[in-house]
C-alpha positions as CSV (number, residue, x, y, z in Angstrom):
1,M,-19.1,12.5,21.5
2,L,-21.0,14.3,18.7
3,E,-19.2,17.3,17.2
4,R,-21.5,19.8,15.5
5,V,-20.3,21.6,12.3
6,S,-21.8,25.0,11.5
7,I,-22.4,26.3,8.0
8,A,-22.2,29.9,9.3
9,E,-18.8,29.3,10.8
10,A,-17.5,27.0,8.1
11,K,-14.3,28.0,6.2
12,E,-11.7,26.2,4.1
13,V,-9.4,24.0,6.3
14,E,-6.1,22.7,5.0
15,I,-6.2,18.9,4.9
16,D,-3.1,16.9,6.0
17,F,-2.1,14.3,3.5
18,I,0.3,11.4,3.9
19,L,0.4,10.5,0.2
20,P,-1.6,11.8,-2.8
21,G,-5.2,11.5,-1.7
22,L,-4.5,9.6,1.6
23,T,-5.5,11.8,4.5
24,A,-3.9,11.7,7.9
25,G,-5.9,9.9,10.5
26,S,-7.7,7.6,8.0
27,V,-7.4,3.9,7.0
28,G,-6.1,3.3,3.5
29,M,-5.4,0.2,1.5
30,L,-2.6,-0.8,-0.9
31,A,-3.8,-3.8,-2.9
32,G,-2.4,-6.1,-5.6
33,A,-1.8,-9.6,-6.8
34,P,0.8,-11.8,-5.1
35,G,4.3,-10.9,-6.3
36,V,3.5,-7.5,-7.7
37,G,5.8,-5.8,-5.1
38,K,3.3,-4.5,-2.5
39,T,5.7,-5.1,0.5
40,M,8.6,-3.4,-1.2
41,L,6.5,-0.4,-2.2
42,A,5.1,-0.2,1.4
43,M,8.6,-0.3,2.8
44,Q,9.7,2.5,0.4
45,I,6.7,4.5,1.5
46,A,7.7,3.9,5.1
47,V,11.3,5.1,4.5
48,A,10.0,8.2,2.7
49,V,7.5,9.3,5.4
50,A,10.1,8.6,8.1
51,S,12.8,10.7,6.3
52,G,11.0,13.2,4.1
53,R,12.6,11.8,0.9
54,D,10.5,11.3,-2.2
55,V,8.9,7.8,-2.6
56,A,10.9,5.7,-5.1
57,Y,13.2,8.5,-6.2
58,G,10.5,10.9,-7.4
59,L,7.3,8.8,-7.7
60,W,5.6,10.9,-5.0
61,K,6.5,13.6,-2.6
62,V,5.4,13.0,1.0
63,H,3.4,15.6,2.9
64,G,5.1,15.9,6.3
65,T,7.4,13.5,8.0
66,G,7.2,11.6,11.3
67,P,7.6,8.2,13.0
68,V,6.5,5.2,11.0
69,T,5.8,1.6,12.2
70,M,5.5,-1.3,9.8
71,I,4.5,-4.7,11.0
72,C,5.4,-7.5,8.6
73,A,3.6,-10.7,9.6
74,E,4.9,-12.9,6.7
75,E,8.5,-11.7,6.3
76,P,11.4,-13.1,8.3
77,V,14.1,-10.8,9.6
78,D,16.7,-11.7,7.0
79,I,14.3,-10.9,4.1
80,L,13.4,-7.5,5.6
81,C,17.1,-6.8,6.2
82,N,17.8,-7.5,2.5
83,R,14.9,-5.3,1.4
84,L,16.1,-2.4,3.5
85,H,19.7,-2.9,2.2
86,Y,18.5,-2.7,-1.4
87,I,16.4,0.4,-0.7
88,K,19.4,2.1,0.9
89,L,21.6,1.1,-2.0
90,S,19.1,2.0,-4.8
91,E,18.1,5.4,-3.3
92,G,21.7,6.4,-2.4
93,I,21.1,6.7,1.3
94,T,24.4,7.2,3.2
95,Q,25.1,5.4,6.5
96,E,24.8,8.7,8.3
97,E,21.4,9.4,6.7
98,A,20.3,5.8,7.5
99,E,21.1,6.3,11.2
100,D,18.9,9.5,11.1
101,I,16.1,7.7,9.4
102,D,16.3,4.9,12.0
103,L,15.1,7.4,14.6
104,N,11.7,7.5,12.9
105,L,11.5,4.1,11.2
106,H,10.4,1.0,13.1
107,I,10.0,-2.1,10.9
108,Y,9.2,-5.4,12.7
109,S,9.1,-9.0,11.6
110,A,6.1,-10.5,13.4
111,M,6.3,-14.1,12.0
112,K,6.9,-15.6,15.4
113,I,3.9,-14.0,17.2
114,D,0.1,-14.1,17.0
115,T,-0.8,-10.8,15.2
116,R,-4.6,-11.2,15.3
117,I,-6.2,-7.9,16.4
118,I,-9.7,-9.5,16.2
119,V,-10.7,-13.2,16.5
120,T,-13.9,-15.1,15.9
121,S,-16.0,-16.4,18.8
122,K,-19.5,-17.9,19.3
123,E,-20.7,-14.4,19.9
124,G,-19.0,-13.0,16.8
125,P,-15.7,-11.1,16.4
126,I,-13.9,-10.0,19.5
127,E,-10.6,-8.4,20.4
128,G,-7.6,-10.5,19.6
129,P,-4.3,-10.9,21.4
130,F,-2.3,-8.4,19.4
131,L,-4.8,-5.5,19.7
132,S,-3.3,-3.9,22.8
133,T,0.2,-4.2,21.4
134,L,-0.9,-2.5,18.2
135,R,-2.5,0.4,20.1
136,Q,0.8,0.9,21.9
137,L,2.9,0.7,18.8
138,A,0.6,3.1,16.9
139,L,0.7,5.9,19.5
140,N,1.8,9.2,18.0
141,Q,3.0,7.5,14.8
142,R,2.6,9.4,11.5
143,L,1.9,6.1,9.7
144,V,1.3,2.5,10.6
145,I,1.6,-0.2,7.9
146,L,0.1,-3.7,8.4
147,D,1.3,-6.3,5.9
148,P,-0.7,-8.3,5.0
149,L,-4.2,-7.7,6.3
150,V,-5.1,-11.4,6.3
151,M,-2.6,-12.1,9.1
152,F,-4.2,-9.6,11.5
153,H,-7.5,-11.4,11.9
154,D,-9.0,-14.9,11.6
155,C,-12.5,-13.9,10.5
156,N,-14.3,-14.6,7.3
157,E,-13.2,-12.0,4.8
158,N,-16.4,-12.4,2.8
159,N,-18.5,-11.6,5.8
160,N,-19.6,-7.9,5.8
161,V,-20.5,-7.9,9.5
162,E,-17.1,-9.2,10.6
163,M,-15.1,-7.0,8.1
164,S,-17.1,-4.0,9.3
165,Y,-16.1,-4.8,12.8
166,L,-12.4,-5.1,11.8
167,M,-12.5,-1.7,10.0
168,R,-14.2,0.0,13.0
169,V,-11.4,-1.3,15.2
170,L,-8.8,0.1,12.9
171,K,-10.5,3.4,12.6
172,N,-10.8,3.7,16.4
173,I,-7.0,3.0,16.6
174,C,-6.5,6.0,14.2
175,I,-8.6,8.2,16.4
176,E,-7.2,7.1,19.7
177,T,-3.5,7.2,18.7
178,Q,-3.5,10.0,16.1
179,T,-2.1,7.8,13.4
180,T,-2.9,6.8,9.8
181,I,-3.1,3.1,9.0
182,L,-2.2,1.6,5.6
183,L,-3.3,-2.0,5.0
184,V,-1.5,-4.2,2.5
185,H,-4.1,-6.5,1.0
186,H,-4.5,-9.0,-1.9
187,F,-6.7,-9.0,-5.0
188,H,-9.3,-11.7,-5.4
189,K,-8.5,-14.4,-8.1
190,G,-9.8,-12.2,-11.0
191,G,-8.6,-8.9,-9.4
192,A,-5.7,-8.4,-11.8
193,Y,-8.3,-7.7,-14.6
194,D,-10.5,-5.4,-12.4
195,K,-9.6,-1.7,-12.6
196,S,-11.9,-0.7,-9.8
197,W,-12.0,-0.8,-6.0
198,T,-13.8,-4.2,-6.3
199,A,-10.5,-5.9,-7.2
200,V,-9.6,-6.6,-3.6
201,R,-10.4,-9.9,-1.9
202,G,-13.2,-10.1,0.6
203,A,-16.4,-8.3,1.6
204,S,-17.3,-4.9,0.2
205,A,-17.2,-3.6,3.8
206,L,-13.4,-3.6,3.5
207,T,-13.2,-1.1,0.6
208,A,-16.3,0.8,1.6
209,A,-14.7,1.6,5.0
210,A,-11.2,2.4,3.7
211,R,-10.9,6.1,2.8
212,W,-8.2,5.5,0.1
213,Q,-7.3,2.6,-2.1
214,M,-4.4,2.1,-4.5
215,N,-4.2,-0.9,-6.8
216,C,-1.0,-2.3,-8.2
217,F,-0.9,-4.2,-11.5
218,N,1.9,-5.9,-13.4
219,E,1.9,-5.1,-17.1
220,I,4.2,-5.7,-20.1
221,V,4.9,-2.8,-22.4
222,P,3.6,-3.7,-25.9
223,K,6.2,-5.1,-28.3
224,T,8.8,-5.4,-25.6
225,N,9.7,-7.7,-22.7
226,V,9.8,-4.8,-20.3
227,Q,7.6,-5.4,-17.2
228,V,6.2,-2.3,-15.5
229,V,3.9,-1.8,-12.5
230,R,0.8,0.4,-12.9
231,L,-0.3,2.1,-9.8
232,E,-3.9,3.5,-9.7
233,I,-5.8,5.4,-7.0
234,V,-9.2,3.8,-7.4
235,K,-10.7,5.4,-4.3
236,S,-10.0,8.6,-2.5
237,N,-12.8,10.0,-0.4
238,Y,-11.4,13.4,0.5
239,V,-9.8,14.9,-2.6
240,G,-10.8,16.3,-5.9
241,K,-8.8,16.3,-9.2
242,I,-5.3,14.9,-8.7
243,Q,-3.1,12.5,-10.7
244,K,-4.4,9.0,-9.9
245,E,-2.3,6.8,-12.2
246,W,1.4,6.1,-12.5
247,T,3.6,3.6,-14.4
248,I,6.9,2.7,-12.8
249,R,9.6,0.0,-13.1
250,T,11.5,-1.9,-10.5
251,N,15.2,-2.6,-10.6
252,E,17.1,-5.9,-10.4
253,H,16.5,-6.0,-6.6
254,G,12.8,-5.3,-6.9
255,V,13.1,-1.7,-5.7
256,Y,10.7,0.8,-7.3
257,D,12.7,3.5,-9.1
258,A,11.0,6.4,-11.0
259,R,14.3,7.1,-12.8
260,L,14.1,3.9,-14.9
261,P,12.8,4.7,-18.4
262,I,9.6,3.3,-19.7
263,P,10.0,2.3,-23.4
264,M,7.2,3.3,-25.7
265,P,6.2,1.0,-28.5
266,E,6.5,3.7,-31.2
267,D,10.2,4.1,-30.3
268,L,10.9,0.5,-31.3
269,E,12.0,-0.8,-34.7
270,D,9.3,-2.8,-36.5
271,D,11.6,-5.8,-37.0
272,E,12.6,-5.9,-33.3
273,K,11.2,-9.2,-32.0
274,P,9.9,-9.2,-28.5
275,I,10.8,-12.0,-26.1
276,K,7.2,-12.3,-24.9
277,K,4.1,-12.1,-27.0
278,V,1.5,-9.6,-25.7
279,K,-2.2,-9.4,-26.2
280,T,-4.9,-7.1,-25.0
281,N,-7.4,-8.4,-22.4
282,K,-10.8,-8.1,-23.8
283,Y,-12.4,-6.9,-20.5
284,N,-10.3,-3.9,-19.8
285,G,-7.8,-3.3,-22.6
286,R,-4.7,-4.1,-20.5
287,Y,-1.7,-5.8,-22.0
288,E,-0.7,-9.1,-20.6
289,I,1.6,-12.0,-21.4
290,S,-0.1,-14.6,-23.7
291,E,2.9,-16.8,-24.6
292,V,6.6,-17.1,-24.0
293,F,8.8,-18.3,-26.9
């Protein structure tokens, strides 16, 4: 159904945001290299949206709370249980608070089932065995997280036609169920050196169709052995000037924690020898490990 918009009747409408720049009812993408901590960050986002708490103890404030469903296609139950335990421990969530959060938080391990929402056929991509289940799970959810995207289809990620079909299916789920979908996706092989939306693996249709994209990069603070994660919103279709870059550390359990200090090189003594040598990548100026000694 077409819906006409009139300039004569147009007025400013308050936009509902899930996270900074991520509008409710859209498809967004959280991308990064393997091991950067995408799943943990996605779980902390899920806990925050379900509870109203800040993400990672002050990284971001969530805009409105509600039910959250996260489907983890690569993580077994034991690993997910440990992750949630460490989030609860790190963020100081009491048992009573955890029981309240559980009313809105639905995290599933889907390792033992076929999670394809579209599959390939001789005629092209068609509906997969998990699509109807996903529609039911997504109904009236504030946020749905799919981790990782590659496990929800068996199509050629480099094929724009097939990826456009996948993104249309996801967009239609958002419309039908009144939810927002956040996809956890991987960088391509050189993506860690690419600061733009093109860092993700696969056809450009993926990022073109996503309304929001955040990239996650591992970095080493110069002159130190301190590893940090840089988070950058590289695409946000429906927002103007907002903060789009953050630097944060993870604790010993891999939980993101905005309270952990980020050491600055100028605060260090000149004779303090770092454990890791660091050099600047000539393509984008990022610091990266060059040698361990």
